[in-house]
C-alpha angles and dihedrals in degrees: 000000000000091000092055089055093053092046091052091046090053093048090052092048091050093047092052092044090053092045090053089057095202092303122139123244095266092048091049092052093046091054091049089050093052091048091049092052089049092053090050092051093049091047092050091051091048109031094162090062124212144203119322093251089055090050091051091050091050091049090052091048090052094055097075 
């Protein structure tokens, strides 16, 4: 049981390390803030929501 805990902890740490991509803490927070603002813009444009594929398309359209 204890071994499962340590394996899951290691997997989580590796996942967070890979997500950070070598960026510093401030850079990581700034990227999250930009993404959050993008999601808010897309949600404001499409308040009724839609399917997941539509949401992904809207996110791609909002990038540029």
